N, C-alpha and C positions, 0 to 999 in steps of 0.2 A: 730471255727474260731479264731486262734489264735489273742492276743491283738493288734501284728503290723502289723499284715495282716488287721488288721478293720482301725486300723490309719493311715495306705496308702491307702485305700480306702474311708474311710471320706476327705481324701486331695483334690482327683481327679473331675472332672467336673461332673457334671450331663452327660453331654452327652459322655464320658468316662465311665461311669456305665453303659450307659444303652448299650455302646457296645460291652462292655466286656461281659454283657447277650445275646447278639446276638451272641457274639461267642457262646457261652455254648450250646444255641439254637443250632444254627447251629454243633456244634460237635456232640450234642446229637442226631441227624438226622443220622448224618454221621454213627453214630455207631449201628444205628437202619438198615439203610441202608446195612449197610456191613456185621451185623450179619447174616450167612447166616442157621446155626444152631442151636438149642435153646436147649443148653448144659447146665450145672448146672456152668459151669464154665464162661458163656455168660453170664447168669442172675444171677448171687452171687449178685455183684455190679456194679449196673452203674452210676458212680456219677452224669456223666451230667444228666442224667436224672432224678435224683434223687433232684440236684439243680436246674432243671426247673420246677419241682415242687413243690418245697419248696417253690421257687420264687413265684409264682401262688399262693398261699397259701396267700401268705404274700400283695402280692403287690394290689389280688382281694380282696378286703374287704371294706367294710363302710366308714372305719377309713382313711385307705389309701385315697381313694375317696377322703374324706374332707381335708385332708392335700393338695391334690393337686389341691384342685377346682378352685383355683386363677389363676392358668395359659393357 
């Protein structure tokens, strides 16, 4: 992620960040549903699906749970 994009994301509220993640997950589901054939072109790169898995890996950790335990 570019530094400018990181700064922009850091300035957004927590609720806005969660909304963006929800949009990525929704987009990923729509892309999966729209993919009627499994061609090399369809499976080569799916950015939304990759983003969802990276977020899940980063957010589903003991460290992240500890960081947000006071909420």
